[in-house]
Each structure stands twice: as structure tokens, then as C-alpha cells.
N, C-alpha and C positions, 0 to 999 in steps of 0.2 A: 266174740273177744279178739286181742286180738293184743299183743307185748308193744309194748313204748316206742320202738322203734330209735330215731333218730333227736328226740325229741325229749329224754327223761325227765318224769315231774321230780325222779329222787333220784339221786346221783348211781348211790348204794342201799337199796333198800334194805328190808328187815327180812323181806321176806318177801317173794314173787309177789312182781307190782305187774298191774295190767291197765289199760286204759278201755272203757268199754267204746264200741265207734256203732253201734246198732244200740242202742236204746231208748225209749218207748214210757212216760212214766202216762198210767192209763187214769184220770179222775170216772168212776162210773161205777151204777151198782151190778154185782158179780154179773147178773143176769142178763144184765145188756150185753157186760163185755162177752155174756159166752161163748155167744154163739159164734163173732168175729173171729176173737183167739183160738176157733177151736179148727174155723175154716181156715185161717191162712198160719197156724202152728201145728194143727195134731195139738197141743192140748190140750185137758181139761184145767176150766182156773183154779188157781187156790185155794184151800177155804183161810179161815183166820187164818195167822201166823204162819201158813203154810209155801210149799213151792212145787214149782210142776218144772218139769227139764223134757229132754229130746235131743236128738245131739245137736241139733239148728237153735234152741231157743230156750229161755227160762223165762220163766216168769217167777216172782216174787211177793209176796203180798208185803205190803209195806205201811200202812194203815187202814181206817173203816177206806173202807170204798176208791181204794187205791191201789194200784201193781206198778210193777216194774219189769217191762216186758223189753228182756237182752236178747235182739236177733233182726232177724227184716221183718215188720207190723208195717201194713200199710191199713192207718184204718179210713171208712167212710166217713167223706165229708161229713163235720156238724161234732163228729165223736172227739170226746175235750180227752187229747192227745198231747206229751208235750216231750220234744224232742228232749231227749234229756246223754245224746250221743257224747262222750268226751264226757259228759260231766263228772264222772265220777273215776275216782283212783281204787282197785278192789285190791284188799293183797290177801293172796291166797294162805293158811299157817297150814300147817298139820294140824290134825284133831288134836292129838296129847299135849302139843305143844302151847296150841290155841285155850284150853279147856286154863293153864298153870298161871297163863300173862295177862288171857281178858282178866280174870278173876279178880286183878291187882285193880280191875277198872269201870267194870260194868255186877250189877245181882242178877246181868244174867244168868239163870241156871243155863251153865252149859254140858252137864254129865249125858252120858248116852240116853237113859231113860227121856229124859226131860229135852233134849233137844236132840234126835233123829235126824238121820238123812228127809230131807222135806222139809224139815222146820225153817221159821224165820221168825226175828225181832227187832224192833230196831228201839237205840238205845243211849244214852250217851256218854260219853270217855273222856276225859280230858278239857270236856266245853266241846266237845268234835261229834255232833250226830255221826253214829254209826250204823247202819241195818250189819247186821247179820247173816249170815243163812250159810242150810249144808246141802250141798245138790249130791257131796260124794261120802263116801263113811273114812276117808282117809283126810278128809282139809275144810275145813270149816273157811269161810272168804265174811270179808269183811270190807264191805264199799263206804269210802266215805267221798264228800264233796272232794271235785281232786282241788280245788285251793286247799283244801285239808292237808292234801295228803303229805306235805315234807311235817307238816305237822305231827300227823299220827302216827310216821314212822320214824319219829324222831319218841314219839312215846312205846311206843314196839322196841325201839330199839333197848330203852333206855329199861323196859319190863325185862325182855330176855335176859342182858348183861344179867340183871336183877336176879333170876329163877336159875344162869348158867352157874354164877359165885356160891348162892348156897347151896343148888343140889347138883354138882359138877356131872355126878355120876345117871342122872335122866337124861343129857344132852350127848350123848357123844352118840 
């Protein structure tokens, strides 16, 4: 993944924002994709609601027989894959703030016990499809279609401001 560089989607994002350079959406049963993914990425396909990551790739479960593969992936012919490069904006939220802010828009339980590292969930926040996942203990990624990037940033900024106003000691 790379930063936005010279073509910002959002001029001043509420949180760090990335565009995904190399992404594929794979549509096939786990058993069909598993050997291909393992050979090319070194990763085991995640179970339902899970993620798998290494230094070069992330695989995120997005729905029944659907996975978002981040990083270089060259599937063999006739593998049902759709190029998703530059199709998603990904906001990287500190986990402490993510739990507080996203609670205003989703019913997904983001507590550590319910949403540990390696977990993913598809949800809708303010009518925007959002893919949430945790690849690191200190942050949560929120991926939205790139065309919703500005709207979701506005929603995050609004709720971040509300949290800071009502709980200033927790945001210093």
C-alpha cells in the first residue's frame, strides 16, 4: 500500500489515509484459492471473519467465498478475480479512538475480546459500505470505496470532534 502522493482523495484526512496500489477481489471457495494464494503469498487463507498478513501481503475475508488480497497476486487464467487497485480508501485508526468513534456508526463489537488482531467485518456506517480489519494491535483499518472517501472522512472528523469535545482527557 502506498500513500496518496500528489493526488489526494481528501486534503486533510481525519486519520492517516492510504490508497491501495495492488488489490484483487477473489471470488471462489476457500479450497480453490488456498493453494494459489499460499504459493504466491506464503499465507494461509483466513477463515470466515478473519485476516492473514505478512510483510508483503494481506488477505481479508469480505463475505462468503470472497477475499480482498492486498499485494502482488497473479492468479491463473479462469480464476474469478477482479482488480481493485485504487478502488478503496483505507483509513488507519488508532484502536483506542476507533472503538469510541466507530461505536457511533456500527453495531460491530470492537472490544479486544470480540475483535482481536486477525479479525475482519463488513458493515455499513452512515450508508457507506465499510470493511473493518485488524492487522496490528495498535490500529484498525477501515476500507471504503474510494468514491466514498471524502464522505467517510467527514463522518470520522465529525465523530472525532464530538469525542474530543465530550471526553477531552481521553484525546490528549
